[in-house]
PDB file of N, CA, C and O in Angstrom, chain B, residues numbered from 101:
ATOM      1  N   MET B 101     115.836 122.762 108.889  1.00  0.00           N
ATOM      2  CA  MET B 101     115.340 121.960 107.912  1.00  0.00           C
ATOM      3  C   MET B 101     114.813 120.359 108.782  1.00  0.00           C
ATOM      4  O   MET B 101     115.482 119.823 109.665  1.00  0.00           O
ATOM      5  N   GLU B 102     113.665 119.913 108.323  1.00  0.00           N
ATOM      6  CA  GLU B 102     113.367 119.072 108.545  1.00  0.00           C
ATOM      7  C   GLU B 102     114.005 117.461 108.370  1.00  0.00           C
ATOM      8  O   GLU B 102     114.524 117.133 107.303  1.00  0.00           O
ATOM      9  N   VAL B 103     113.937 116.802 109.169  1.00  0.00           N
ATOM     10  CA  VAL B 103     115.032 115.436 109.250  1.00  0.00           C
ATOM     11  C   VAL B 103     113.377 114.309 108.911  1.00  0.00           C
ATOM     12  O   VAL B 103     112.249 114.547 109.342  1.00  0.00           O
ATOM     13  N   PHE B 104     113.649 113.569 108.357  1.00  0.00           N
ATOM     14  CA  PHE B 104     112.302 112.794 108.140  1.00  0.00           C
ATOM     15  C   PHE B 104     112.871 111.329 108.675  1.00  0.00           C
ATOM     16  O   PHE B 104     114.083 111.120 108.736  1.00  0.00           O
ATOM     17  N   GLN B 105     112.135 110.585 108.961  1.00  0.00           N
ATOM     18  CA  GLN B 105     112.796 109.204 109.631  1.00  0.00           C
ATOM     19  C   GLN B 105     111.613 108.290 108.443  1.00  0.00           C
ATOM     20  O   GLN B 105     110.405 108.283 108.204  1.00  0.00           O
ATOM     21  N   ILE B 106     112.666 107.705 108.033  1.00  0.00           N
ATOM     22  CA  ILE B 106     111.591 106.418 107.121  1.00  0.00           C
ATOM     23  C   ILE B 106     111.763 105.127 107.738  1.00  0.00           C
ATOM     24  O   ILE B 106     112.869 104.642 107.976  1.00  0.00           O
ATOM     25  N   ILE B 107     110.630 104.559 108.002  1.00  0.00           N
ATOM     26  CA  ILE B 107     110.383 103.603 108.656  1.00  0.00           C
ATOM     27  C   ILE B 107     110.073 102.268 108.184  1.00  0.00           C
ATOM     28  O   ILE B 107     109.648 101.347 108.882  1.00  0.00           O
ATOM     29  N   GLN B 108     110.377 102.234 106.664  1.00  0.00           N
ATOM     30  CA  GLN B 108     110.396 101.151 105.734  1.00  0.00           C
ATOM     31  C   GLN B 108     111.443 101.052 105.308  1.00  0.00           C
ATOM     32  O   GLN B 108     112.286 101.801 105.800  1.00  0.00           O
ATOM     33  N   LYS B 109     111.899 100.056 104.163  1.00  0.00           N
ATOM     34  CA  LYS B 109     113.143 100.227 103.785  1.00  0.00           C
ATOM     35  C   LYS B 109     113.073 100.230 102.189  1.00  0.00           C
ATOM     36  O   LYS B 109     112.100  99.531 101.908  1.00  0.00           O
ATOM     37  N   TYR B 110     113.492 100.562 101.367  1.00  0.00           N
ATOM     38  CA  TYR B 110     113.472 101.067 100.013  1.00  0.00           C
ATOM     39  C   TYR B 110     114.420  99.909  99.079  1.00  0.00           C
ATOM     40  O   TYR B 110     115.347  99.183  99.437  1.00  0.00           O
ATOM     41  N   CYS B 111     113.856 100.056  97.945  1.00  0.00           N
ATOM     42  CA  CYS B 111     114.842  99.466  96.875  1.00  0.00           C
ATOM     43  C   CYS B 111     113.765 100.229  95.354  1.00  0.00           C
ATOM     44  O   CYS B 111     112.552 100.324  95.168  1.00  0.00           O
ATOM     45  N   CYS B 112     115.212 100.708  94.396  1.00  0.00           N
ATOM     46  CA  CYS B 112     114.255 100.989  93.456  1.00  0.00           C
ATOM     47  C   CYS B 112     114.007  99.953  92.738  1.00  0.00           C
ATOM     48  O   CYS B 112     114.638  98.918  92.526  1.00  0.00           O
ATOM     49  N   PRO B 113     112.874 100.408  92.335  1.00  0.00           N
ATOM     50  CA  PRO B 113     112.107  99.366  91.011  1.00  0.00           C
ATOM     51  C   PRO B 113     112.653  99.631  89.790  1.00  0.00           C
ATOM     52  O   PRO B 113     112.257  98.869  88.908  1.00  0.00           O
ATOM     53  N   ASN B 114     113.334 100.358  89.497  1.00  0.00           N
ATOM     54  CA  ASN B 114     113.982 100.769  87.620  1.00  0.00           C
ATOM     55  C   ASN B 114     115.656 100.277  87.853  1.00  0.00           C
ATOM     56  O   ASN B 114     116.027  99.272  87.248  1.00  0.00           O
ATOM     57  N   CYS B 115     116.591 100.982  88.702  1.00  0.00           N
ATOM     58  CA  CYS B 115     117.936 100.404  88.610  1.00  0.00           C
ATOM     59  C   CYS B 115     117.850  99.128  89.379  1.00  0.00           C
ATOM     60  O   CYS B 115     118.444  98.192  88.842  1.00  0.00           O
ATOM     61  N   LYS B 116     117.225  98.857  90.557  1.00  0.00           N
ATOM     62  CA  LYS B 116     117.193  97.418  91.010  1.00  0.00           C
ATOM     63  C   LYS B 116     118.314  97.365  91.906  1.00  0.00           C
ATOM     64  O   LYS B 116     118.501  96.261  92.418  1.00  0.00           O
ATOM     65  N   THR B 117     119.070  98.246  92.208  1.00  0.00           N
ATOM     66  CA  THR B 117     120.164  98.117  93.170  1.00  0.00           C
ATOM     67  C   THR B 117     120.421  99.021  94.077  1.00  0.00           C
ATOM     68  O   THR B 117     121.229  98.735  94.960  1.00  0.00           O
ATOM     69  N   ASN B 118     119.789 100.313  94.059  1.00  0.00           N
ATOM     70  CA  ASN B 118     120.183 101.375  95.154  1.00  0.00           C
ATOM     71  C   ASN B 118     118.765 100.608  96.008  1.00  0.00           C
ATOM     72  O   ASN B 118     117.721 100.049  95.672  1.00  0.00           O
ATOM     73  N   ARG B 119     119.574 101.033  97.480  1.00  0.00           N
ATOM     74  CA  ARG B 119     118.659 100.992  98.590  1.00  0.00           C
ATOM     75  C   ARG B 119     118.972 102.085  99.876  1.00  0.00           C
ATOM     76  O   ARG B 119     118.524 102.304 101.002  1.00  0.00           O
ATOM     77  N   SER B 120     119.906 102.562  99.078  1.00  0.00           N
ATOM     78  CA  SER B 120     120.022 103.703 100.204  1.00  0.00           C
ATOM     79  C   SER B 120     119.838 105.188  99.849  1.00  0.00           C
ATOM     80  O   SER B 120     119.540 105.964 100.756  1.00  0.00           O
ATOM     81  N   ARG B 121     120.011 105.684  98.460  1.00  0.00           N
ATOM     82  CA  ARG B 121     120.321 107.166  98.454  1.00  0.00           C
ATOM     83  C   ARG B 121     118.424 107.470  97.459  1.00  0.00           C
ATOM     84  O   ARG B 121     118.065 107.188  96.316  1.00  0.00           O
ATOM     85  N   PHE B 122     117.913 107.940  98.284  1.00  0.00           N
ATOM     86  CA  PHE B 122     116.842 109.025  97.837  1.00  0.00           C
ATOM     87  C   PHE B 122     116.313 109.951  98.021  1.00  0.00           C
ATOM     88  O   PHE B 122     115.965 109.732  99.181  1.00  0.00           O
ATOM     89  N   ASN B 123     115.733 111.407  97.672  1.00  0.00           N
ATOM     90  CA  ASN B 123     114.981 112.118  98.046  1.00  0.00           C
ATOM     91  C   ASN B 123     113.753 112.052  98.079  1.00  0.00           C
ATOM     92  O   ASN B 123     113.208 111.800  97.004  1.00  0.00           O
ATOM     93  N   LEU B 124     113.145 112.190  98.924  1.00  0.00           N
ATOM     94  CA  LEU B 124     111.742 112.615  99.454  1.00  0.00           C
ATOM     95  C   LEU B 124     110.891 113.631  98.936  1.00  0.00           C
ATOM     96  O   LEU B 124     111.109 114.712  99.483  1.00  0.00           O
ATOM     97  N   ILE B 125     110.211 113.654  98.277  1.00  0.00           N
ATOM     98  CA  ILE B 125     109.534 114.904  97.551  1.00  0.00           C
ATOM     99  C   ILE B 125     107.990 115.315  98.449  1.00  0.00           C
ATOM    100  O   ILE B 125     106.989 114.606  98.343  1.00  0.00           O
ATOM    101  N   GLU B 126     108.023 116.222  99.076  1.00  0.00           N
ATOM    102  CA  GLU B 126     107.105 116.920  99.749  1.00  0.00           C
ATOM    103  C   GLU B 126     106.429 117.542  98.482  1.00  0.00           C
ATOM    104  O   GLU B 126     106.873 118.319  97.637  1.00  0.00           O
ATOM    105  N   GLN B 127     104.939 116.810  98.662  1.00  0.00           N
ATOM    106  CA  GLN B 127     103.652 117.787  97.692  1.00  0.00           C
ATOM    107  C   GLN B 127     102.898 118.497  98.347  1.00  0.00           C
ATOM    108  O   GLN B 127     102.303 118.089  99.345  1.00  0.00           O
ATOM    109  N   ILE B 128     102.785 119.959  97.770  1.00  0.00           N
ATOM    110  CA  ILE B 128     102.180 120.960  98.727  1.00  0.00           C
ATOM    111  C   ILE B 128     101.322 121.348  97.374  1.00  0.00           C
ATOM    112  O   ILE B 128     101.676 121.775  96.275  1.00  0.00           O
ATOM    113  N   ALA B 129     100.209 121.059  97.862  1.00  0.00           N
ATOM    114  CA  ALA B 129      99.183 121.436  96.718  1.00  0.00           C
ATOM    115  C   ALA B 129      98.674 122.961  96.977  1.00  0.00           C
ATOM    116  O   ALA B 129      98.458 123.302  98.140  1.00  0.00           O
ATOM    117  N   ARG B 130      98.488 123.849  95.950  1.00  0.00           N
ATOM    118  CA  ARG B 130      98.169 124.950  96.311  1.00  0.00           C
ATOM    119  C   ARG B 130      97.177 125.637  95.589  1.00  0.00           C
ATOM    120  O   ARG B 130      97.470 126.442  94.705  1.00  0.00           O
ATOM    121  N   PRO B 131      95.491 125.245  96.058  1.00  0.00           N
ATOM    122  CA  PRO B 131      94.573 125.292  94.881  1.00  0.00           C
ATOM    123  C   PRO B 131      94.417 127.187  94.788  1.00  0.00           C
ATOM    124  O   PRO B 131      94.491 127.990  95.719  1.00  0.00           O
ATOM    125  N   ILE B 132      94.193 127.441  93.367  1.00  0.00           N
ATOM    126  CA  ILE B 132      93.896 128.457  92.469  1.00  0.00           C
ATOM    127  C   ILE B 132      93.015 128.729  91.496  1.00  0.00           C
ATOM    128  O   ILE B 132      92.880 127.744  90.771  1.00  0.00           O
ATOM    129  N   LYS B 133      92.390 129.594  91.185  1.00  0.00           N
ATOM    130  CA  LYS B 133      91.632 129.609  90.035  1.00  0.00           C
ATOM    131  C   LYS B 133      92.389 130.879  89.091  1.00  0.00           C
ATOM    132  O   LYS B 133      92.842 131.978  89.410  1.00  0.00           O
ATOM    133  N   ILE B 134      92.280 130.119  87.735  1.00  0.00           N
ATOM    134  CA  ILE B 134      93.295 130.989  86.929  1.00  0.00           C
ATOM    135  C   ILE B 134      92.009 132.051  85.761  1.00  0.00           C
ATOM    136  O   ILE B 134      90.787 131.903  85.803  1.00  0.00           O
ATOM    137  N   ASP B 135      92.429 132.609  85.242  1.00  0.00           N
ATOM    138  CA  ASP B 135      91.838 133.670  83.731  1.00  0.00           C
ATOM    139  C   ASP B 135      92.136 132.370  82.742  1.00  0.00           C
ATOM    140  O   ASP B 135      93.150 131.694  82.919  1.00  0.00           O
ATOM    141  N   PRO B 136      91.422 132.141  81.951  1.00  0.00           N
ATOM    142  CA  PRO B 136      91.672 131.055  81.125  1.00  0.00           C
ATOM    143  C   PRO B 136      92.359 131.762  79.733  1.00  0.00           C
ATOM    144  O   PRO B 136      92.989 131.061  78.941  1.00  0.00           O
ATOM    145  N   GLN B 137      92.170 133.227  79.519  1.00  0.00           N
ATOM    146  CA  GLN B 137      92.558 133.692  78.223  1.00  0.00           C
ATOM    147  C   GLN B 137      94.143 134.104  78.565  1.00  0.00           C
ATOM    148  O   GLN B 137      95.057 133.910  77.763  1.00  0.00           O
ATOM    149  N   THR B 138      94.332 134.753  79.998  1.00  0.00           N
ATOM    150  CA  THR B 138      95.460 135.276  80.423  1.00  0.00           C
ATOM    151  C   THR B 138      96.407 134.501  81.238  1.00  0.00           C
ATOM    152  O   THR B 138      97.625 134.680  81.247  1.00  0.00           O
ATOM    153  N   GLY B 139      95.693 133.540  81.992  1.00  0.00           N
ATOM    154  CA  GLY B 139      96.817 132.942  83.159  1.00  0.00           C
ATOM    155  C   GLY B 139      97.330 133.409  84.329  1.00  0.00           C
ATOM    156  O   GLY B 139      98.075 132.848  85.132  1.00  0.00           O
ATOM    157  N   GLU B 140      96.764 134.694  84.338  1.00  0.00           N
ATOM    158  CA  GLU B 140      96.709 135.585  85.352  1.00  0.00           C
ATOM    159  C   GLU B 140      95.786 134.547  86.515  1.00  0.00           C
ATOM    160  O   GLU B 140      94.725 133.960  86.303  1.00  0.00           O
ATOM    161  N   VAL B 141      96.678 134.580  87.871  1.00  0.00           N
ATOM    162  CA  VAL B 141      96.001 134.127  88.994  1.00  0.00           C
ATOM    163  C   VAL B 141      94.715 135.062  89.439  1.00  0.00           C
ATOM    164  O   VAL B 141      94.878 136.280  89.378  1.00  0.00           O
ATOM    165  N   ILE B 142      93.656 134.630  89.809  1.00  0.00           N
ATOM    166  CA  ILE B 142      92.411 135.372  89.730  1.00  0.00           C
ATOM    167  C   ILE B 142      92.215 135.190  91.225  1.00  0.00           C
ATOM    168  O   ILE B 142      91.888 136.178  91.881  1.00  0.00           O
ATOM    169  N   ASN B 143      92.430 133.717  91.979  1.00  0.00           N
ATOM    170  CA  ASN B 143      91.863 133.780  93.328  1.00  0.00           C
ATOM    171  C   ASN B 143      92.840 132.741  93.465  1.00  0.00           C
ATOM    172  O   ASN B 143      93.283 131.972  92.612  1.00  0.00           O
ATOM    173  N   ASP B 144      93.119 132.858  94.772  1.00  0.00           N
ATOM    174  CA  ASP B 144      94.291 132.245  95.639  1.00  0.00           C
ATOM    175  C   ASP B 144      93.493 131.618  96.761  1.00  0.00           C
ATOM    176  O   ASP B 144      93.232 132.460  97.620  1.00  0.00           O
ATOM    177  N   TYR B 145      92.936 130.195  97.083  1.00  0.00           N
ATOM    178  CA  TYR B 145      92.172 129.617  97.832  1.00  0.00           C
ATOM    179  C   TYR B 145      93.185 129.171  99.190  1.00  0.00           C
ATOM    180  O   TYR B 145      92.565 128.872 100.210  1.00  0.00           O
ATOM    181  N   SER B 146      94.227 129.131  99.231  1.00  0.00           N
ATOM    182  CA  SER B 146      94.761 128.949  99.944  1.00  0.00           C
ATOM    183  C   SER B 146      94.591 129.529 101.031  1.00  0.00           C
ATOM    184  O   SER B 146      94.749 128.714 101.941  1.00  0.00           O
ATOM    185  N   THR B 147      94.302 130.719 101.473  1.00  0.00           N
ATOM    186  CA  THR B 147      93.688 131.710 102.189  1.00  0.00           C
ATOM    187  C   THR B 147      92.300 131.536 102.431  1.00  0.00           C
ATOM    188  O   THR B 147      91.933 131.398 103.598  1.00  0.00           O
ATOM    189  N   ASP B 148      91.411 131.521 101.438  1.00  0.00           N
ATOM    190  CA  ASP B 148      89.950 131.561 101.426  1.00  0.00           C
ATOM    191  C   ASP B 148      88.990 130.134 101.651  1.00  0.00           C
ATOM    192  O   ASP B 148      89.502 129.077 102.019  1.00  0.00           O
ATOM    193  N   THR B 149      87.952 130.240 101.451  1.00  0.00           N
ATOM    194  CA  THR B 149      87.123 128.903 101.483  1.00  0.00           C
ATOM    195  C   THR B 149      86.916 128.848 100.183  1.00  0.00           C
ATOM    196  O   THR B 149      86.511 129.628  99.320  1.00  0.00           O
ATOM    197  N   ILE B 150      87.419 127.350 100.249  1.00  0.00           N
ATOM    198  CA  ILE B 150      87.395 126.811  98.670  1.00  0.00           C
ATOM    199  C   ILE B 150      86.045 126.657  98.174  1.00  0.00           C
ATOM    200  O   ILE B 150      85.292 126.228  99.048  1.00  0.00           O
ATOM    201  N   GLU B 151      85.437 126.889  96.944  1.00  0.00           N
ATOM    202  CA  GLU B 151      84.198 126.705  96.148  1.00  0.00           C
ATOM    203  C   GLU B 151      83.833 125.229  96.564  1.00  0.00           C
ATOM    204  O   GLU B 151      84.636 124.351  96.879  1.00  0.00           O
ATOM    205  N   SER B 152      82.471 125.132  96.504  1.00  0.00           N
ATOM    206  CA  SER B 152      82.205 123.890  96.513  1.00  0.00           C
ATOM    207  C   SER B 152      82.169 122.932  95.792  1.00  0.00           C
ATOM    208  O   SER B 152      81.736 121.841  96.165  1.00  0.00           O
ATOM    209  N   PHE B 153      82.757 123.242  94.271  1.00  0.00           N
ATOM    210  CA  PHE B 153      82.367 122.197  93.022  1.00  0.00           C
ATOM    211  C   PHE B 153      84.082 122.076  92.787  1.00  0.00           C
ATOM    212  O   PHE B 153      84.556 121.575  91.768  1.00  0.00           O
ATOM    213  N   TYR B 154      84.863 122.591  93.845  1.00  0.00           N
ATOM    214  CA  TYR B 154      86.097 122.766  93.808  1.00  0.00           C
ATOM    215  C   TYR B 154      86.933 121.390  94.170  1.00  0.00           C
ATOM    216  O   TYR B 154      86.833 121.196  95.381  1.00  0.00           O
ATOM    217  N   VAL B 155      87.565 120.578  93.658  1.00  0.00           N
ATOM    218  CA  VAL B 155      88.159 119.234  94.516  1.00  0.00           C
ATOM    219  C   VAL B 155      89.417 119.649  94.506  1.00  0.00           C
ATOM    220  O   VAL B 155      90.201 120.163  93.708  1.00  0.00           O
ATOM    221  N   THR B 156      89.392 119.137  96.065  1.00  0.00           N
ATOM    222  CA  THR B 156      91.430 119.347  96.705  1.00  0.00           C
ATOM    223  C   THR B 156      92.233 117.965  96.248  1.00  0.00           C
ATOM    224  O   THR B 156      91.926 116.890  95.734  1.00  0.00           O
ATOM    225  N   TYR B 157      93.092 118.428  96.593  1.00  0.00           N
ATOM    226  CA  TYR B 157      94.075 117.577  96.397  1.00  0.00           C
ATOM    227  C   TYR B 157      94.199 116.402  97.102  1.00  0.00           C
ATOM    228  O   TYR B 157      94.657 116.650  98.217  1.00  0.00           O
ATOM    229  N   GLU B 158      93.972 115.137  96.919  1.00  0.00           N
ATOM    230  CA  GLU B 158      93.893 114.240  97.659  1.00  0.00           C
ATOM    231  C   GLU B 158      95.156 113.194  97.174  1.00  0.00           C
ATOM    232  O   GLU B 158      95.170 112.143  97.814  1.00  0.00           O
ATOM    233  N   GLY B 159      95.810 113.282  96.533  1.00  0.00           N
ATOM    234  CA  GLY B 159      97.050 112.370  96.645  1.00  0.00           C
ATOM    235  C   GLY B 159      98.049 112.254  97.187  1.00  0.00           C
ATOM    236  O   GLY B 159      98.094 113.398  97.640  1.00  0.00           O
ATOM    237  N   PRO B 160      99.215 111.657  97.647  1.00  0.00           N
ATOM    238  CA  PRO B 160     100.390 111.171  97.827  1.00  0.00           C
ATOM    239  C   PRO B 160     100.755 112.657  98.481  1.00  0.00           C
ATOM    240  O   PRO B 160     100.885 113.667  97.790  1.00  0.00           O
ATOM    241  N   LYS B 161     100.944 112.612 100.378  1.00  0.00           N
ATOM    242  CA  LYS B 161     101.979 113.737 100.609  1.00  0.00           C
ATOM    243  C   LYS B 161     103.245 113.706 100.116  1.00  0.00           C
ATOM    244  O   LYS B 161     103.630 114.820  99.761  1.00  0.00           O
ATOM    245  N   TYR B 162     104.193 112.643  99.937  1.00  0.00           N
ATOM    246  CA  TYR B 162     105.276 112.119  99.332  1.00  0.00           C
ATOM    247  C   TYR B 162     105.528 111.530  98.289  1.00  0.00           C
ATOM    248  O   TYR B 162     105.163 110.366  98.122  1.00  0.00           O
ATOM    249  N   ARG B 163     106.063 112.070  97.565  1.00  0.00           N
ATOM    250  CA  ARG B 163     106.964 111.167  96.393  1.00  0.00           C
ATOM    251  C   ARG B 163     108.486 110.612  97.449  1.00  0.00           C
ATOM    252  O   ARG B 163     109.150 111.015  98.403  1.00  0.00           O
ATOM    253  N   VAL B 164     108.414 109.337  96.405  1.00  0.00           N
ATOM    254  CA  VAL B 164     110.185 109.371  96.603  1.00  0.00           C
ATOM    255  C   VAL B 164     111.536 109.520  95.169  1.00  0.00           C
ATOM    256  O   VAL B 164     110.918 109.242  94.142  1.00  0.00           O
ATOM    257  N   GLN B 165     112.225 109.665  94.999  1.00  0.00           N
ATOM    258  CA  GLN B 165     112.713 109.713  93.864  1.00  0.00           C
ATOM    259  C   GLN B 165     114.186 108.975  93.924  1.00  0.00           C
ATOM    260  O   GLN B 165     114.945 109.323  94.828  1.00  0.00           O
ATOM    261  N   CYS B 166     114.607 107.979  92.999  1.00  0.00           N
ATOM    262  CA  CYS B 166     115.949 107.110  93.531  1.00  0.00           C
ATOM    263  C   CYS B 166     116.947 108.140  93.306  1.00  0.00           C
ATOM    264  O   CYS B 166     116.941 108.798  92.266  1.00  0.00           O
ATOM    265  N   GLY B 167     117.963 108.350  94.394  1.00  0.00           N
ATOM    266  CA  GLY B 167     119.132 109.027  94.414  1.00  0.00           C
ATOM    267  C   GLY B 167     120.160 108.620  92.536  1.00  0.00           C
ATOM    268  O   GLY B 167     120.816 109.469  91.932  1.00  0.00           O
ATOM    269  N   VAL B 168     119.961 107.188  92.087  1.00  0.00           N
ATOM    270  CA  VAL B 168     121.116 106.772  91.291  1.00  0.00           C
ATOM    271  C   VAL B 168     120.766 106.995  89.851  1.00  0.00           C
ATOM    272  O   VAL B 168     121.599 107.362  89.023  1.00  0.00           O
ATOM    273  N   CYS B 169     118.854 106.639  89.442  1.00  0.00           N
ATOM    274  CA  CYS B 169     118.839 106.700  88.307  1.00  0.00           C
ATOM    275  C   CYS B 169     117.382 108.083  87.873  1.00  0.00           C
ATOM    276  O   CYS B 169     116.736 108.361  86.863  1.00  0.00           O
ATOM    277  N   GLY B 170     117.435 108.517  89.064  1.00  0.00           N
ATOM    278  CA  GLY B 170     115.899 109.703  89.054  1.00  0.00           C
ATOM    279  C   GLY B 170     114.633 109.506  89.314  1.00  0.00           C
ATOM    280  O   GLY B 170     113.928 110.397  89.787  1.00  0.00           O
ATOM    281  N   LEU B 171     114.021 107.833  88.921  1.00  0.00           N
ATOM    282  CA  LEU B 171     112.929 107.273  88.941  1.00  0.00           C
ATOM    283  C   LEU B 171     112.140 108.420  90.407  1.00  0.00           C
ATOM    284  O   LEU B 171     112.441 108.706  91.566  1.00  0.00           O
ATOM    285  N   ILE B 172     110.978 108.770  89.381  1.00  0.00           N
ATOM    286  CA  ILE B 172     109.985 109.222  90.742  1.00  0.00           C
ATOM    287  C   ILE B 172     108.580 108.369  90.841  1.00  0.00           C
ATOM    288  O   ILE B 172     107.838 108.228  89.869  1.00  0.00           O
ATOM    289  N   GLU B 173     108.265 107.725  92.372  1.00  0.00           N
ATOM    290  CA  GLU B 173     107.108 107.163  91.755  1.00  0.00           C
ATOM    291  C   GLU B 173     106.502 107.401  93.477  1.00  0.00           C
ATOM    292  O   GLU B 173     107.175 108.044  94.282  1.00  0.00           O
ATOM    293  N   ASN B 174     105.199 106.797  93.838  1.00  0.00           N
ATOM    294  CA  ASN B 174     104.863 106.968  94.983  1.00  0.00           C
ATOM    295  C   ASN B 174     106.105 105.842  95.943  1.00  0.00           C
ATOM    296  O   ASN B 174     106.831 104.956  95.490  1.00  0.00           O
ATOM    297  N   GLU B 175     106.002 106.161  96.868  1.00  0.00           N
ATOM    298  CA  GLU B 175     106.834 105.655  97.958  1.00  0.00           C
ATOM    299  C   GLU B 175     105.888 103.989  98.378  1.00  0.00           C
ATOM    300  O   GLU B 175     106.711 103.332  99.014  1.00  0.00           O
ATOM    301  N   GLN B 176     104.995 103.429  98.292  1.00  0.00           N
ATOM    302  CA  GLN B 176     104.191 102.292  98.447  1.00  0.00           C
ATOM    303  C   GLN B 176     105.229 101.570  96.889  1.00  0.00           C
ATOM    304  O   GLN B 176     105.905 100.592  97.206  1.00  0.00           O
ATOM    305  N   THR B 177     105.322 101.913  95.683  1.00  0.00           N
ATOM    306  CA  THR B 177     106.532 101.524  94.977  1.00  0.00           C
ATOM    307  C   THR B 177     107.783 101.090  95.036  1.00  0.00           C
ATOM    308  O   THR B 177     108.129 100.213  94.244  1.00  0.00           O
ATOM    309  N   PHE B 178     108.697 101.611  95.973  1.00  0.00           N
ATOM    310  CA  PHE B 178     109.640 101.828  96.442  1.00  0.00           C
ATOM    311  C   PHE B 178     109.374 100.193  97.161  1.00  0.00           C
ATOM    312  O   PHE B 178     109.800  99.083  96.843  1.00  0.00           O
ATOM    313  N   ILE B 179     108.204 100.808  98.580  1.00  0.00           N
ATOM    314  CA  ILE B 179     108.760  99.749  99.716  1.00  0.00           C
ATOM    315  C   ILE B 179     107.815  98.579  99.239  1.00  0.00           C
ATOM    316  O   ILE B 179     107.581  97.847 100.201  1.00  0.00           O
ATOM    317  N   LYS B 180     107.217  98.167  98.136  1.00  0.00           N
ATOM    318  CA  LYS B 180     106.461  96.832  97.429  1.00  0.00           C
ATOM    319  C   LYS B 180     107.852  96.545  96.928  1.00  0.00           C
ATOM    320  O   LYS B 180     108.295  95.593  97.571  1.00  0.00           O
ATOM    321  N   PHE B 181     108.635  96.939  96.127  1.00  0.00           N
ATOM    322  CA  PHE B 181     109.847  96.141  95.666  1.00  0.00           C
ATOM    323  C   PHE B 181     110.717  95.582  96.227  1.00  0.00           C
ATOM    324  O   PHE B 181     111.336  94.534  96.045  1.00  0.00           O
ATOM    325  N   MET B 182     110.730  96.456  97.022  1.00  0.00           N
ATOM    326  CA  MET B 182     112.196  96.014  98.160  1.00  0.00           C
ATOM    327  C   MET B 182     111.175  94.631  98.602  1.00  0.00           C
ATOM    328  O   MET B 182     111.439  93.578  98.020  1.00  0.00           O
ATOM    329  N   GLU B 183     110.254  94.626  99.412  1.00  0.00           N
ATOM    330  CA  GLU B 183     109.584  93.093 100.061  1.00  0.00           C
ATOM    331  C   GLU B 183     109.627  92.262  99.219  1.00  0.00           C
ATOM    332  O   GLU B 183     109.910  91.143  99.646  1.00  0.00           O
ATOM    333  N   TYR B 184     109.378  92.386  97.653  1.00  0.00           N
ATOM    334  CA  TYR B 184     109.279  91.368  96.383  1.00  0.00           C
ATOM    335  C   TYR B 184     111.072  91.447  96.609  1.00  0.00           C
ATOM    336  O   TYR B 184     111.367  90.339  97.057  1.00  0.00           O
ATOM    337  N   GLN B 185     111.726  91.878  96.544  1.00  0.00           N
ATOM    338  CA  GLN B 185     113.526  91.422  96.306  1.00  0.00           C
ATOM    339  C   GLN B 185     113.645  90.530  97.591  1.00  0.00           C
ATOM    340  O   GLN B 185     114.164  89.434  97.380  1.00  0.00           O
ATOM    341  N   GLN B 186     113.207  90.829  99.074  1.00  0.00           N
ATOM    342  CA  GLN B 186     113.637  90.155 100.039  1.00  0.00           C
ATOM    343  C   GLN B 186     112.677  88.703 100.217  1.00  0.00           C
ATOM    344  O   GLN B 186     112.747  87.782 101.031  1.00  0.00           O
ATOM    345  N   ASN B 187     112.000  88.901  99.360  1.00  0.00           N
ATOM    346  CA  ASN B 187     111.351  87.346  99.029  1.00  0.00           C
ATOM    347  C   ASN B 187     111.418  86.813  98.218  1.00  0.00           C
ATOM    348  O   ASN B 187     110.610  85.974  97.820  1.00  0.00           O
ATOM    349  N   ASN B 188     112.386  87.139  97.741  1.00  0.00           N
ATOM    350  CA  ASN B 188     112.910  86.225  95.954  1.00  0.00           C
ATOM    351  C   ASN B 188     114.843  86.073  96.471  1.00  0.00           C
ATOM    352  O   ASN B 188     115.651  85.560  95.696  1.00  0.00           O
TER     353      ASN B 188
END
């Protein structure tokens, strides 16, 4: 099991109290092509070259979930709310 090292402080912008219990959700994109009628996977691009018109996933590598209220957002949302809390 890989251990993550968070170098930023978090605070949940929803429940506004949680600063210690979070789930880091690793997002792993799997590019596929499916048959529009059956939903069957026609091609799994994870081992092949992706077609030239295919847009690959460029979203965040991680998302954060509050371990108290369950809110799931980008990591920056939790970091910015903590910064806001510390400045007020």
